[in-house]
C-alpha positions as CSV (number, residue, x, y, z in Angstrom):
1,X,99.1,166.1,67.1
2,X,99.6,164.1,70.3
3,X,102.6,165.1,72.3
4,X,104.4,163.4,75.1
5,X,107.2,165.0,77.2
6,X,110.0,162.8,78.5
7,X,112.6,163.9,80.9
8,X,115.2,162.4,83.3
9,X,114.9,162.7,87.0
10,X,118.7,162.8,87.6
11,X,120.2,164.9,84.9
12,X,120.9,168.6,85.6
13,X,120.5,170.3,88.9
14,X,116.7,170.5,89.1
15,X,114.8,168.3,91.5
16,X,111.8,166.3,90.2
17,X,109.4,168.9,91.6
18,X,111.3,171.8,90.0
19,X,111.2,170.1,86.6
20,X,107.4,169.6,86.9
21,X,107.0,173.2,87.8
22,X,109.3,174.4,85.0
23,X,107.4,172.3,82.4
24,X,103.9,173.2,83.6
25,X,103.3,175.8,80.9
26,X,104.7,173.5,78.2
27,X,102.5,170.7,79.4
28,X,99.4,173.0,79.1
29,X,100.4,174.3,75.6
30,X,101.2,170.9,74.2
31,X,98.4,169.2,76.0
32,X,100.9,166.6,77.1
33,X,101.9,164.4,80.0
34,X,105.4,164.1,81.5
35,X,107.1,160.7,81.5
36,X,110.4,159.4,82.7
37,X,110.6,161.0,86.1
38,X,110.3,157.5,87.7
39,X,113.3,156.1,85.8
40,X,116.6,155.3,87.5
41,X,119.1,155.1,84.6
42,X,119.7,156.2,81.0
43,X,118.8,152.6,79.8
44,X,115.6,152.8,81.8
45,X,114.8,156.2,80.3
46,X,115.5,154.8,76.8
47,X,113.1,151.9,77.4
48,X,110.5,154.4,78.6
49,X,111.0,156.5,75.4
50,X,110.5,153.4,73.2
51,X,107.2,152.6,74.9
52,X,105.9,156.2,74.8
53,X,106.9,156.7,71.2
54,X,104.3,154.2,70.2
55,X,101.5,156.2,71.8
56,X,102.3,159.8,70.6
57,X,102.9,161.7,67.3
58,X,105.8,163.8,68.7
59,X,108.1,162.7,71.5
60,X,109.4,165.9,73.3
61,X,112.7,165.6,75.2
62,X,113.0,168.1,78.1
63,X,116.6,168.2,79.2
64,X,120.1,168.9,78.1
65,X,122.1,167.7,75.1
66,X,123.0,164.5,76.8
67,X,119.4,163.6,77.6
68,X,118.3,164.4,74.0
69,X,121.1,162.2,72.7
70,X,120.0,159.3,74.9
71,X,116.5,159.6,73.5
72,X,117.5,159.8,69.8
73,X,119.6,156.7,70.4
74,X,116.6,154.9,71.9
75,X,113.9,155.5,69.2
76,X,113.9,155.4,65.4
77,X,114.0,159.2,64.8
78,X,113.6,158.7,61.0
79,X,110.1,157.4,61.8
80,X,109.2,159.0,65.1
81,X,109.3,162.8,65.1
82,X,110.9,164.3,68.2
83,X,111.2,167.8,69.7
84,X,113.4,169.5,72.2
85,X,112.7,171.6,75.3
86,X,116.1,172.9,76.8
87,X,116.5,172.2,80.5
88,X,120.2,171.6,80.6
89,X,123.1,174.0,81.2
90,X,125.1,173.9,78.0
91,X,122.2,173.4,75.6
92,X,124.0,173.3,72.2
93,X,120.7,172.1,70.6
94,X,119.0,175.3,71.8
95,X,121.4,177.4,69.8
96,X,121.4,175.0,66.8
97,X,117.6,175.3,66.6
98,X,117.7,179.1,67.2
99,X,115.4,178.9,70.2
100,X,114.5,182.2,71.9
101,X,112.5,183.0,75.0
102,X,111.0,180.9,77.7
103,X,110.1,177.2,77.7
104,X,106.5,178.3,77.1
105,X,107.7,180.3,74.0
106,X,109.6,177.2,72.8
107,X,106.6,174.9,73.4
108,X,104.4,177.2,71.3
109,X,107.0,177.1,68.5
110,X,107.0,173.3,68.7
111,X,103.2,173.2,68.6
112,X,103.0,175.6,65.6
113,X,106.2,174.4,63.9
114,X,106.9,172.0,61.1
115,X,108.7,168.7,61.0
116,X,112.2,169.0,59.5
117,X,114.5,166.2,58.4
118,X,118.1,166.6,59.7
119,X,121.2,164.4,59.4
120,X,123.1,162.7,62.2
121,X,126.6,161.3,62.7
122,X,127.0,157.5,62.9
123,X,129.7,156.6,65.4
124,X,131.3,153.2,64.8
125,X,127.8,151.8,63.9
126,X,127.1,152.0,67.6
127,X,125.6,155.4,68.5
128,X,124.3,158.4,66.7
129,X,125.0,162.0,67.5
130,X,125.0,165.6,66.3
131,X,128.3,166.8,67.9
132,X,131.0,164.2,68.2
133,X,134.7,164.6,69.0
134,X,137.9,162.6,69.7
135,X,140.4,164.3,72.0
136,X,140.3,166.7,74.9
137,X,136.5,167.1,75.0
138,X,136.1,163.5,76.3
139,X,138.5,164.2,79.1
140,X,136.7,167.5,79.9
141,X,133.3,165.6,80.0
142,X,134.7,163.0,82.5
143,X,136.1,165.7,84.7
144,X,132.9,167.8,84.4
145,X,130.9,164.8,85.6
146,X,133.2,164.4,88.5
147,X,132.8,168.0,89.5
148,X,129.1,167.9,89.1
149,X,129.0,165.0,91.5
150,X,130.9,167.2,93.9
151,X,128.3,170.0,93.7
152,X,130.1,172.3,91.2
153,X,127.4,173.3,88.7
154,X,126.9,175.3,85.5
155,X,129.6,176.9,83.5
156,X,132.0,176.8,86.5
157,X,132.1,173.0,86.3
158,X,132.9,173.1,82.6
159,X,135.6,175.8,83.0
160,X,137.3,173.9,85.8
161,X,137.2,170.7,83.8
162,X,138.6,172.4,80.7
163,X,141.4,174.0,82.6
164,X,142.5,170.8,84.3
165,X,142.1,168.8,81.2
166,X,144.3,171.1,79.1
167,X,147.1,171.6,81.7
168,X,147.0,168.3,83.6
169,X,144.9,165.4,82.4
170,X,144.8,165.3,78.6
171,X,147.8,163.8,76.7
172,X,147.9,164.5,73.0
173,X,148.4,161.8,70.4
174,X,149.4,161.4,66.8
175,X,146.4,160.8,64.5
176,X,146.1,159.5,61.0
177,X,142.8,160.9,59.6
178,X,141.0,160.0,56.4
179,X,138.1,162.1,55.1
180,X,136.6,160.3,52.1
181,X,139.6,159.7,49.8
182,X,142.0,162.3,51.4
183,X,144.4,161.2,54.2
184,X,146.4,163.5,56.5
185,X,148.5,163.1,59.6
186,X,148.2,165.2,62.7
187,X,150.9,165.6,65.3
188,X,149.7,166.5,68.9
189,X,146.0,166.2,68.3
190,X,144.0,168.4,70.6
191,X,140.6,167.7,69.1
192,X,139.0,166.2,66.1
193,X,135.3,167.4,65.8
194,X,132.8,165.7,63.6
195,X,129.5,167.6,63.8
196,X,126.2,168.3,62.1
197,X,125.5,171.7,63.6
198,X,127.8,174.6,64.6
199,X,127.5,174.8,68.4
200,X,129.0,173.3,71.5
201,X,127.6,174.2,75.0
202,X,127.0,177.7,76.2
203,X,126.5,179.0,72.7
204,X,130.1,178.4,71.6
205,X,130.0,178.6,67.8
206,X,132.8,176.1,67.2
207,X,132.2,175.0,63.6
208,X,130.4,178.0,62.0
209,X,129.9,176.4,58.6
210,X,128.3,173.2,59.9
211,X,124.7,172.5,58.7
212,X,122.1,170.0,59.9
213,X,120.6,169.2,56.5
214,X,123.4,169.1,53.9
215,X,124.2,165.4,54.0
216,X,127.8,166.1,54.9
217,X,130.0,165.7,57.9
218,X,131.7,168.8,59.1
219,X,135.2,168.1,60.4
220,X,137.4,170.4,62.4
221,X,140.9,169.3,63.4
222,X,142.8,171.3,66.0
223,X,146.4,170.8,67.2
224,X,147.3,174.4,68.2
225,X,149.0,175.5,71.3
226,X,147.7,177.6,74.3
227,X,147.6,181.0,72.7
228,X,145.8,180.0,69.5
229,X,143.5,177.7,71.5
230,X,142.6,180.7,73.8
231,X,141.9,182.9,70.7
232,X,139.7,180.1,69.3
233,X,137.6,179.9,72.5
234,X,137.2,183.7,72.5
235,X,136.1,183.9,68.9
236,X,133.7,180.9,69.4
237,X,131.9,183.0,72.0
238,X,131.8,186.0,69.7
239,X,132.2,185.9,65.9
240,X,132.6,182.2,65.6
241,X,135.7,180.0,65.8
242,X,138.5,180.7,63.3
243,X,140.9,178.1,64.6
244,X,141.7,174.7,63.1
245,X,141.7,172.9,59.8
246,X,138.1,172.5,58.4
247,X,136.9,169.9,55.9
248,X,133.7,168.3,54.8
249,X,133.0,164.7,53.7
250,X,130.7,161.7,54.1
251,X,133.0,159.4,56.0
252,X,135.9,159.9,58.5
253,X,138.2,157.2,59.8
254,X,140.7,157.9,62.6
255,X,143.8,155.9,63.6
256,X,145.5,156.9,66.8
257,X,148.8,156.0,68.4
258,X,147.0,155.2,71.6
259,X,143.3,155.2,72.8
260,X,141.5,158.5,73.3
261,X,138.1,159.3,74.6
262,X,135.1,159.7,72.3
263,X,132.6,162.4,73.3
264,X,129.0,162.3,71.9
265,X,126.6,165.2,72.5
266,X,128.2,166.1,75.8
267,X,128.4,162.5,77.0
268,X,131.4,160.4,77.7
269,X,131.2,157.5,75.2
270,X,134.1,155.1,75.0
271,X,137.9,154.9,74.6
272,X,139.5,153.5,71.4
273,X,142.5,153.8,69.1
274,X,140.4,153.8,66.0
275,X,137.0,155.3,65.0
276,X,134.8,155.5,62.0
277,X,132.1,158.2,61.4
278,X,129.6,158.3,58.6
279,X,126.8,160.7,57.8
280,X,123.2,159.5,58.3
281,X,121.0,161.6,55.9
282,X,117.6,162.5,57.1
283,X,118.0,160.4,60.2
284,X,116.3,162.9,62.5
285,X,112.8,164.1,62.2
286,X,112.4,167.1,64.6
287,X,109.4,169.4,65.0
288,X,110.6,172.9,65.6
């Protein structure tokens, strides 16, 4: 198969030369070239992905969850198979795909692997994702991006953002949530997660029963206080999160008393007082 590797020159903390060096073995294993390092924006990277997808059999994204999300929103992944080489810090997709070892090990798994068909989440008919949330995560992402710009990197930037979001920046809202035909009301919404795989960044197993290929949305609603939230974080890093109200369905609609931030795959998306999420069966062809 013909492989092409695409990566962003600005995401993460690596320089362009460091990314070339880190990907050298993967380039050799996949007999691929690297594209995208001359792009200047996410839109530019997406345009590059569309052009390269017509000239390869598998488009391999090297980056974090956000870069992978940018790519799967730029090409038709139900027609163009993709693959993933983790270069980010959080790398939820690395855990979702159960990747082990070095980038060379992962490249060999991609080369020798099969194409799987997975589902995605359709967000307001505007973007697709694999881990979506309304609530505190969007505030955390905005603060994290601010701290990254200030030179705070890795888990430290996420922890600082989460702390300040919880205690200072995020304001809870009342939500009316409908999952298929069942409607319920949530006071003091902390987070509504709509996902297709169990993980958030850094290996946090937040929705343990989520599956990539079951044609269902996996929904977790959390409105707990500080103590239960802390316990939920601790279990997410160990045995898997046990906090919140879990449901499954094929469509979720959300009505809020005021606009909140939508988070998609670790990226800040948009603010709104209403959202609709539906499942997109077999929308992602991924070689792994």
